[in-house]
C-alpha positions in Angstrom: -0.9 -13.2 -10.4 1.6 -12.2 -13.1 3.7 -9.0 -13.0 2.4 -6.0 -14.9 5.1 -5.0 -17.4 6.1 -1.7 -19.0 5.0 -3.1 -22.4 1.6 -4.1 -21.1 1.1 -0.8 -19.4 2.0 1.0 -22.7 -0.5 -1.1 -24.6 -3.2 -0.3 -22.1 -2.4 3.5 -22.2 -2.6 3.4 -26.0 -5.9 1.6 -25.9 -7.1 4.5 -23.6 -6.1 6.9 -26.4 -2.6 8.2 -25.5 -0.6 9.0 -28.5 2.8 10.5 -29.5 2.9 14.2 -28.7 0.2 14.1 -26.0 0.4 15.8 -22.7 -0.7 13.5 -19.8 -1.1 14.2 -16.1 -0.5 11.1 -14.0 -1.7 10.9 -10.4 -2.6 7.7 -8.6 -1.7 4.9 -6.3 0.9 2.5 -7.7 -0.7 -0.2 -5.5 -3.8 -0.1 -7.7 -1.8 -0.9 -10.9 -0.8 -4.3 -9.7 2.5 -6.2 -9.2 4.9 -4.1 -11.2 8.0 -5.6 -12.9 10.6 -2.9 -12.1 8.3 -1.0 -9.8 7.4 2.7 -10.4 9.9 2.8 -13.3 7.6 0.6 -15.3 4.8 3.1 -15.0 7.0 6.1 -15.8 8.6 4.3 -18.8 5.2 3.3 -20.1 3.9 6.8 -19.9 7.0 8.1 -21.7 6.8 5.4 -24.3 3.1 6.0 -25.0 3.6 9.8 -25.5 7.0 9.8 -27.3 8.2 11.4 -29.4 7.3 15.0 -28.4 5.0 14.2 -25.5 5.0 15.5 -22.0 4.4 13.5 -18.8 3.4 15.6 -15.8 3.2 14.0 -12.3 2.2 15.0 -8.8 4.8 14.9 -6.1 4.4 15.6 -2.4 5.2 19.3 -2.0 5.7 18.9 1.8 8.6 16.6 1.3 12.1 18.0 1.7 13.7 17.6 -1.8 15.8 20.8 -1.6 18.9 18.8 -0.5 18.7 16.8 -3.8 19.1 19.9 -5.9 22.4 21.1 -7.3 23.8 24.6 -7.1 21.6 25.7 -10.0 18.4 24.3 -8.5 18.3 21.2 -10.8 17.9 17.6 -10.0 21.1 15.7 -10.7 20.9 12.9 -13.2 21.7 10.4 -10.5 18.4 11.1 -8.8 16.2 10.8 -12.0 14.2 7.5 -11.9 13.9 7.0 -15.6 15.8 8.7 -18.3 14.3 7.4 -21.6 15.3 10.8 -23.0 17.3 13.7 -21.7 15.5 15.8 -19.0 14.5 19.2 -20.3 14.8 21.2 -17.0 
């Protein structure tokens, strides 16, 4: 089975109706997407691509996980820990 690419995911998201400027909430199992070329970054990138410019991608993360040690002194996630930076983070 071929890998699922960022471009293919973007095309599928656009067929579902995602457009520039949209706000989308993503929550799901990556294993259900298929064999991803570039792993989770392909999904993140496709969501950003389909909603850019001006869109917002909101995702669920596990609130029980201990992410506090990743934050800098201002409570922000350093750029080194950001999985995909198609545009500058706005936090």
